[in-house]
VEXNUVEX-832693 format. One record per residue (C-alpha): x, y, z; residue in one letter. Coordinates in steps of 0.25 Angstrom, whole numbers, padded with zeros to 4 digits, always signed. Layout:
N
XYZA...
***
This chain:
465
-0093+0150+0082M-0106+0156+0078R-0110+0169+0085F-0123+0169+0093L-0127+0181+0101D-0141+0177+0105V-0145+0164+0113A-0157+0159+0120K-0154+0150+0133V-0163+0142+0142Y-0157+0142+0156A-0162+0135+0168S-0156+0134+0182S-0155+0122+0191G-0166+0118+0201A-0163+0116+0216G-0162+0102+0222G-0173+0097+0230N-0171+0095+0245G-0170+0081+0251C-0179+0074+0261I-0171+0064+0269A-0170+0059+0284F-0158+0054+0291R-0159+0040+0295R-0146+0034+0301E-0143+0023+0311K-0142+0028+0326F-0147+0042+0322I-0161+0042+0328E-0166+0056+0323Y-0161+0058+0309G-0170+0069+0304G-0171+0075+0290P-0158+0074+0281Y-0162+0079+0268G-0153+0090+0261G-0156+0102+0252D-0156+0102+0237G-0145+0109+0229G-0146+0122+0221K-0149+0123+0206G-0138+0129+0197G-0139+0143+0192D-0138+0148+0177V-0127+0158+0175W-0123+0166+0163A-0108+0170+0162E-0100+0178+0152A-0087+0172+0146V-0077+0178+0137E-0074+0167+0128N-0088+0167+0121L-0093+0176+0111N-0106+0170+0106T-0119+0163+0112L-0118+0151+0102I-0117+0141+0114D-0131+0144+0118Y-0136+0141+0104R-0134+0126+0107F-0135+0126+0122Q-0148+0134+0125Q-0152+0127+0138H-0144+0130+0151V-0147+0123+0163K-0141+0123+0177A-0141+0110+0186K-0151+0108+0197S-0147+0105+0211G-0147+0092+0217E-0157+0087+0228G-0153+0086+0242G-0150+0073+0249K-0150+0066+0262G-0140+0069+0273K-0143+0084+0271V-0135+0084+0258M-0138+0096+0249T-0139+0093+0234G-0129+0098+0224A-0131+0112+0218N-0134+0112+0203G-0123+0118+0193A-0125+0131+0187D-0126+0134+0172A-0117+0144+0167I-0120+0151+0153M-0107+0156+0147K-0110+0168+0137V-0101+0178+0130P-0098+0191+0136V-0108+0201+0132G-0120+0192+0133T-0134+0197+0138Q-0144+0188+0144I-0159+0191+0142Y-0172+0185+0147E-0180+0177+0137E-0186+0189+0131D-0172+0194+0126G-0174+0208+0132E-0173+0207+0147T-0158+0207+0150L-0153+0198+0161I-0138+0200+0161A-0127+0206+0152D-0114+0198+0153L-0104+0208+0148A-0092+0204+0156Q-0084+0192+0156N-0087+0183+0167G-0100+0189+0171Q-0110+0180+0176R-0125+0181+0179V-0135+0171+0185K-0147+0168+0176L-0155+0158+0184L-0154+0153+0198R-0154+0139+0202G-0165+0134+0212G-0161+0131+0227N-0161+0118+0232G-0173+0113+0241G-0171+0110+0256F-0170+0096+0262G-0178+0091+0273N-0166+0093+0283A-0168+0108+0280H-0182+0108+0287F-0179+0101+0300K-0183+0108+0312S-0187+0105+0327A-0202+0104+0323T-0199+0097+0309N-0188+0087+0312Q-0191+0078+0300A-0196+0086+0288P-0199+0077+0277N-0199+0088+0266F-0189+0096+0257A-0189+0107+0247N-0188+0105+0232P-0177+0113+0225G-0181+0127+0218Q-0184+0125+0203P-0175+0130+0192L-0175+0143+0184E-0177+0143+0169E-0175+0155+0159K-0172+0158+0145I-0161+0168+0142F-0157+0176+0129I-0142+0178+0128L-0138+0189+0119K-0123+0192+0116L-0118+0206+0114K-0103+0205+0111L-0093+0213+0119I-0086+0222+0109A-0080+0236+0110D-0084+0240+0096A-0094+0235+0085G-0094+0236+0070L-0107+0240+0063I-0110+0243+0049G-0117+0238+0037M-0114+0225+0031P-0101+0224+0023N-0096+0237+0030A-0083+0230+0033G-0085+0227+0047K-0079+0212+0047S-0067+0217+0039T-0064+0228+0049F-0065+0217+0061V-0056+0208+0053A-0046+0219+0051R-0045+0224+0065V-0046+0211+0073S-0044+0196+0072A-0058+0193+0070A-0061+0187+0056R-0076+0189+0053P-0082+0185+0040K-0080+0195+0029I-0087+0195+0015A-0092+0204+0004D-0107+0202+0008Y-0116+0208+0019P-0119+0202+0032F-0106+0194+0032T-0105+0196+0048T-0117+0189+0054L-0112+0189+0068E-0103+0199+0076P-0088+0197+0076Q-0079+0201+0087L-0064+0206+0085G-0053+0212+0094V-0047+0224+0089V-0033+0230+0094K-0029+0244+0091I-0017+0251+0098D-0019+0247+0113D-0033+0244+0113S-0042+0232+0109D-0057+0230+0108F-0067+0221+0102V-0075+0224+0090I-0088+0217+0085A-0091+0216+0070D-0106+0216+0069L-0115+0211+0058P-0119+0222+0048G-0132+0231+0049L-0141+0235+0038I-0153+0244+0038E-0165+0238+0046G-0156+0229+0055A-0163+0233+0067H-0176+0227+0061E-0169+0214+0058G-0164+0217+0044V-0151+0210+0040G-0145+0204+0053L-0152+0214+0062G-0146+0222+0073D-0145+0211+0083R-0129+0211+0082F-0129+0226+0086L-0131+0221+0100G-0116+0217+0100H-0112+0232+0098A-0120+0236+0110E-0108+0234+0119R-0098+0241+0109C-0091+0253+0113G-0090+0258+0099A-0096+0255+0085I-0088+0255+0072L-0097+0258+0061H-0092+0253+0047L-0098+0260+0035V-0095+0254+0021D-0088+0264+0013G-0090+0258-0001T-0104+0263-0001A-0108+0277-0006T-0108+0289+0003A-0123+0289+0005G-0124+0274+0008A-0113+0276+0018I-0120+0286+0026A-0133+0278+0025K-0127+0265+0030N-0121+0273+0042Y-0135+0278+0045K-0141+0264+0044V-0132+0258+0054I-0134+0269+0063R-0149+0268+0062G-0148+0253+0065E-0139+0256+0078L-0149+0266+0083E-0161+0256+0080A-0154+0245+0088Y-0152+0254+0100G-0145+0249+0113H-0135+0261+0112G-0128+0257+0099L-0132+0271+0092G-0124+0278+0103E-0111+0270+0103K-0098+0276+0098F-0097+0274+0083E-0085+0274+0074I-0089+0276+0059V-0080+0271+0048T-0080+0271+0033L-0075+0257+0029N-0069+0251+0016K-0063+0265+0013C-0052+0257+0006D-0062+0255-0005A-0066+0269-0007I-0060+0280-0015A-0054+0292-0007A-0064+0303-0013D-0076+0294-0010E-0071+0290+0004L-0071+0305+0008A-0086+0306+0004K-0090+0294+0011K-0083+0297+0023R-0090+0311+0024A-0103+0305+0021A-0101+0295+0033L-0096+0306+0042E-0109+0314+0039K-0118+0302+0042A-0111+0298+0054S-0107+0312+0060R-0094+0306+0065S-0080+0302+0060K-0078+0292+0050V-0066+0283+0049Y-0061+0277+0036L-0059+0262+0037L-0055+0250+0029S-0055+0236+0035G-0047+0230+0023V-0036+0240+0022S-0036+0244+0037G-0037+0259+0034R-0043+0267+0046G-0044+0254+0055V-0035+0259+0066N-0041+0272+0067D-0055+0266+0068V-0050+0256+0079L-0043+0267+0087R-0056+0275+0087A-0064+0263+0092M-0053+0259+0102A-0054+0274+0108A-0069+0273+0109Q-0069+0259+0115I-0059+0264+0126R-0068+0275+0130R-0079+0265+0131R-0072+0256+0140R-0068+0267+0149A-0082+0272+0150E-0087+0257+0153R-0076+0256+0164A-0081+0269+0170E-0095+0264+0170E-0091+0251+0177K-0084+0259+0188E-0096+0267+0190L-0105+0255+0191R-0096+0248+0201Q-0098+0253+0216P-0086+0259+0223K-0084+0251+0236L-0077+0259+0247T-0067+0251+0255R-0071+0251+0270I-0060+0250+0280P-0059+0236+0287S-0054+0242+0300T-0063+0249+0310R-0053+0261+0311A-0053+0262+0296G-0068+0263+0296R-0068+0273+0306Q-0058+0282+0299S-0067+0282+0286V-0079+0291+0286N-0089+0283+0277F-0100+0293+0279R-0092+0304+0273A-0098+0310+0260P-0091+0305+0247V-0085+0318+0240V-0083+0317+0225P-0069+0317+0220A-0071+0331+0213E-0075+0337+0226T-0063+0332+0233L-0054+0337+0222K-0061+0351+0223S-0059+0351+0238V-0045+0347+0237Q-0042+0358+0227A-0049+0368+0236Y-0040+0364+0248E-0028+0365+0239N-0031+0379+0235L-0033+0383+0250K-0020+0377+0254V-0013+0385+0242A-0020+0398+0246E-0015+0396+0261A-0001+0393+0256K-0001+0406+0247A-0006+0414+0259A+0005+0409+0267E+0015+0413+0257R+0010+0427+0256Q+0010+0429+0271A+0025+0424+0271L+0028+0433+0260A+0022+0445+0267K+0029+0442+0280A+0043+0442+0272K+0040+0455+0265S+0036+0463+0278A+0047+0471+0285P+0052+0464+0298Q+0050+0471+0311A+0061+0473+0321K+0061+0463+0332I+0062+0469+0346Q+0067+0460+0357T+0060+0462+0371A+0063+0456+0384K+0053+0446+0389P+0044+0452+0399A+0045+0446+0413I+0031+0443+0419K+0029+0449+0433K+0020+0441+0443P+0006+0447+0444V+0002+0450+0458K-0012+0444+0461G-0021+0443+0474P-0014+0435+0486A-0018+0421+0486K-0027+0416+0498T-0026+0403+0505A-0036+0393+0500P-0048+0391+0509K-0050+0378+0516P-0060+0369+0509K-0073+0367+0517E-0076+0353+0521K-0087+0347+0512S-0100+0344+0519K-0105+0330+0518P-0115+0328+0507K-0129+0324+0511A-0134+0311+0507A-0141+0312+0494P-0156+0312+0494R-0163+0300+0489P-0170+0301+0476K-0184+0302+0475S-0193+0291+0470G-0190+0276+0473W-0176+0278+0477A-0180+0282+0491K-0186+0270+0498A-0198+0272+0507K-0199+0266+0521P-0206+0253+0521R-0219+0253+0529T-0225+0241+0535A-0238+0236+0530S-0251+0235+0539K-0250+0220+0540T-0235+0220+0545R-0239+0231+0555K-0250+0222+0561R-0241+0210+0561A-0231+0219+0569G-0241+0223+0579Q-0246+0209+0582T-0232+0204+0584K-0230+0216+0595K-0243+0212+0602K-0239+0197+0603S-0225+0201+0608R-0232+0209+0619R
***
């Protein structure tokens, strides 16, 4: 299968179905009313990372991805069927960009990770949705929402723990074939490897994935040779294995190392800061006296330890793999810590009322170091108290004991006090006076007769007389 790490895809979601205009007309039903259903929702466009893919070659032949549109509504208030989603299955490590190739939308770096790229249109409302007391027979409906279209650029960056870099014909493919089950193309001419190759390496109790990248030459960041676009696969690596061809002269070895380092710095994206293991390859074809000189020249240029390596005879292979495995383990531990820090720590809230009342959620959070220091201080105080108690007991034991004199218990005599007098008879309590009425409206005023009533009373008296 051909390797492809860049693809261009035209994607479109599904449009929403139109609402239906219908009326209920049945025998023996006098007032039917509106009967049109809503339209179905259009399908979405998703991107999903799967584990059994390692190339984007599928999107070289299928460049258009379309989700299905929703069906229109029907009579009897039947909603149209929703459109099926379109799922783009990509390898783990795929990055999705906008059409410009620079604006990152999503980075699918984990197996099973999904992201919604385009949203399908909603279905339109049928005329049954608009019925009301003032509009009992609506004869209109809504159309479905339109679909969304966009162009995406897919870029694959392989998920490898270590990456091999170096000049062409440095022995990278031979090394990968030696330490893994991968079988890359090996020949005696430059640029044999035209695309990255992956291999699984097992050493002692650890295993990791190694990526064989095409060779770099001077000016690769400007497009010379195969360019530097394959260096993107080394961005996710925890370590870089730099293979230097030992069959060249001492001056050429130092120069080749500096050229590769310059290309990494020119590419950027943190490659120049990654942990690097420098090896002098093809040491089985070099004489012992020349090998020491070339190793010293490479150590002077790299300012680091240089491993002697031979992919053909296997010399120094295990030492290099163990050094890479140790660095990869450290890198994995750092990533695990970063992941734990990013995840919010959820405190479990008690389910019962009594449990919630027993917990003081407003108490300040005390760091673990402070708690440890407080505990140590308390332990020190307890130890000092115990020591003081021991000293007091020791002093009491060493002091001479005094003679104990037994004395008769004293008899308490009754104390003479003033003679008790008879209690005085209680005086009868006077009856309490009635409480005074409160001032204001509480006291009712006597009702006075009006002038008209007085006159009426006088006339009645005269008539009686």
